[in-house]
C-alpha positions in Angstrom: -0.3 0.0 -0.2 2.9 2.3 1.0 4.5 1.8 -2.8 1.6 2.7 -4.4 1.4 5.9 -2.7 5.0 6.8 -2.9 4.3 5.9 -6.5 1.4 8.1 -7.2 3.1 11.1 -5.3 6.4 10.5 -7.3 3.8 10.4 -10.7 2.0 13.4 -9.5 5.3 15.5 -8.9 6.6 14.5 -12.2 3.6 15.4 -14.3 3.3 18.8 -12.3 6.5 19.6 -12.9 6.8 18.7 -16.7 3.9 21.0 -17.0 5.2 23.9 -14.9 8.4 24.0 -17.3 6.1 23.5 -20.5 4.5 27.1 -19.5 7.7 28.6 -18.6 8.8 27.8 -22.4 5.7 29.4 -24.1 6.1 32.2 -27.0 5.7 35.8 -25.9 2.8 37.4 -27.5 3.8 40.0 -30.0 1.4 42.8 -28.6 1.7 43.2 -25.1 0.8 46.0 -22.5 -2.7 47.7 -22.7 -4.6 46.9 -25.8 -7.8 48.4 -25.2 -9.8 51.2 -23.9 -12.6 51.2 -21.7 -14.9 53.6 -23.3 -15.5 55.8 -26.5 -16.4 59.2 -26.0 -18.6 61.8 -27.7 -17.3 65.6 -28.6 -20.0 66.5 -26.1 -19.0 64.2 -22.9 -15.2 65.2 -23.6 -16.4 68.7 -23.2 -17.8 68.6 -20.2 -14.4 66.9 -18.6 -11.9 68.7 -16.5 -8.4 69.4 -18.0 -7.0 66.6 -15.7 -9.4 64.0 -16.7 -8.8 64.6 -20.4 -5.2 64.3 -20.0 -6.0 60.7 -18.7 -7.9 59.6 -21.4 -5.1 61.2 -23.6 -2.5 59.1 -22.4 -4.6 55.9 -22.4 -5.0 56.2 -26.0 -1.6 56.9 -26.6 -0.7 53.7 -24.8 -2.8 51.2 -26.8 -1.7 53.4 -29.9 1.8 52.7 -29.0 0.9 48.6 -28.4 -1.0 48.1 -31.1 -0.7 50.2 -34.3 3.4 49.2 -35.0 2.3 45.3 -35.1 -1.0 45.7 -37.0 0.5 43.4 -39.8 1.2 40.6 -37.1 -2.0 41.2 -34.8 -4.7 43.5 -33.7 -5.5 41.7 -30.5 -3.3 40.4 -27.7 -2.2 36.7 -27.5 -1.0 36.0 -31.1 2.5 34.6 -30.9 5.3 34.2 -33.3 4.5 30.3 -33.0 0.8 30.7 -33.6 1.9 33.0 -36.9 3.9 30.3 -38.2 7.5 32.3 -37.4 10.4 30.1 -36.1 10.7 29.8 -32.8 14.7 31.0 -33.1 17.3 32.6 -30.5 17.1 35.6 -33.2 13.5 35.8 -33.5 13.0 35.9 -29.8 15.6 38.1 -29.4 14.4 40.3 -31.9 10.8 40.1 -30.2 12.3 41.2 -27.0 14.3 44.1 -28.2 11.2 45.5 -30.0 9.0 45.2 -26.7 11.7 46.9 -24.7 11.8 49.7 -27.5 8.4 49.9 -27.2 8.1 50.2 -23.5 11.0 52.8 -23.8 9.4 55.1 -26.2 6.0 55.1 -24.3 8.0 55.8 -21.0 9.8 58.6 -22.3 6.7 59.8 -24.3 4.2 60.0 -21.3 7.2 61.6 -19.1 7.2 64.5 -21.6 3.3 64.4 -21.9 3.0 65.0 -18.5 5.1 67.8 -18.2 4.0 69.8 -21.6 0.4 68.4 -22.2 -0.9 70.7 -19.4 -0.4 73.7 -21.3 -2.1 72.5 -24.3 -5.8 73.9 -25.1 -8.6 71.9 -24.0 -10.4 72.3 -27.4 -7.0 70.6 -29.1 -6.8 67.6 -26.4 -10.8 66.9 -27.0 -10.1 66.7 -30.8 -6.6 64.7 -30.3 -8.8 62.3 -28.0 -11.4 62.0 -30.4 -9.3 61.2 -33.3 -7.1 58.7 -31.4 -10.5 56.9 -30.8 -11.6 57.1 -34.3 -8.5 55.4 -35.2 -8.6 52.6 -32.4 -12.1 52.3 -33.8 -11.2 51.7 -36.9 -8.7 48.7 -36.0 -12.2 46.6 -35.8 -12.3 47.1 -39.6 -8.7 45.8 -40.0 -9.5 42.6 -41.6 -11.6 44.3 -44.3 -8.6 45.6 -45.6 -7.0 42.0 -46.0 -9.0 41.1 -49.0 -7.5 41.1 -52.4 
């Protein structure tokens, strides 16, 4: 009886360690970071908001755009990996993806740092227009597949 218990415990630990090891080696998503916004706004809604709230919305939209637009030739949603696209999962390709993600993160961080210092000087009407433009751009991603037709 003790042998069966020991055998099943060892088997369970072996299976758990194998599944854990496979999860660690999974492919990284091509699109990472924030990739959606909670709500689209009308011009009237934005006009009624305080400038501080507009600044937050503006920065959120920049984050989504920075994470998605450079990669739309591959994907428009998170979860797509090099493996799922049939791109060889080589050391060089993994390194290129990691460098791209690092560069994107660095660009976003420096852009936001600049925006937080300078953007408060912008006119409210310009912030409203920019947010509406960004939201329009993000809405158009929902129709991206329409452009794939030959």
